[in-house]
N, C-alpha and C positions, 0 to 999 in steps of 0.2 A: 630600437627606440629612436624616434626622431626628435631632435631638439626644437622646441617651438620658435626659438630665435632664428635657427637655420631656415625654417619654413618661411618665416616672415621676410628674411633677407632674399630668399629665392623669389618670392612673390613680388617684392619691390624691384628686383632686378628685371623681372619680366615686364613690369609696368614701365620702367625706364626705357627698355628696348622699344616698346611700343611708342612711347613719346618721341624717341629719337627718330623713328621712321616717319613720324608725322611732321617733323621740322622741314620747312621749305628752304628756299634760297637763303644763304647766310654769307656774311663777311665780317671780318674783325674790324675793330677801330672805334674811333670816337669822332663824332661830327660836330664841328663848331662853325659859328657864323663869324666871319671876318668882315670888316668894313674898309672900303677904300679911304673914307674919311671918318675915323672913329669919333671925332668930336660931334659931327652932325649926324652920325650914324647913317650915312648915305653910301650907296654902292655895295650892298651886302653880297658876300660871296661865301659859299659853303665849302668847308675844307674837311676832308676825311683823312685822318692820320692813323697809321697802324704800323706794327712791326711784323715782318714776315721774313723768315730765314735770317734772323738776326740783323735785318736792315730796316731802318725806319723809312717809311714811305708816306707821301702826301699826295692826295688827288683833289682837284677841285670838282665839285659836284654841281651840275645844273640845278637850278631852283625847282624845276618840275620833277626831278628825281629824288628830292630830299625825303619825301615821305616813304618811298620804297627803300631807300638806303637805311633809314631809321628802323624799318621793319626787319631788314636783313641783319642789322647790328643786334637787334633784340633777339632774333633767332640764334645768332652766334653765341650770345651770352647764355641763352637757355641751353644750347648744346654743351657749352663748357661746364655749366653747373651740373647738368645731368651726367656728363662724363666723369666729373670729379666724384659725384655721389656713387656712381657705379664702381669706380676704383676703390673708394673707401669701403663700400659694402663687400667687395671682392676680398679685400684684405681681412675684414672681420670674419667673413665666411671661411676663408682658409685657416685662420687661427682657431676658430671653433671646431672645424673639421679635424684638425690635428689634435686638439685637446680631447675630443670625443673618441678618437681612434684608440682601440685597445692596444696596449703596450705589449710587445713580445719580448 
């Protein structure tokens, strides 16, 4: 007999896998706009900050690349959310499987 929740978990994991394969370019971080002169808000520069291998990093992003970088950051956030959900479902699936297994 198959547990309906196990079936539901398996289907969701398959959908997550499909969504993960559809994610394009990605990169971590947050993008902020810094100004040379903050009072007059002139000379905007875009700064990407992120942590990788336990090191903080900062890069300046050309204005014409900002839209693409924002898209890549969004893709990374989606990747992280899907990965977390997959792990959570995997834990639940494992617990249910152990609970349903006949004891010897």
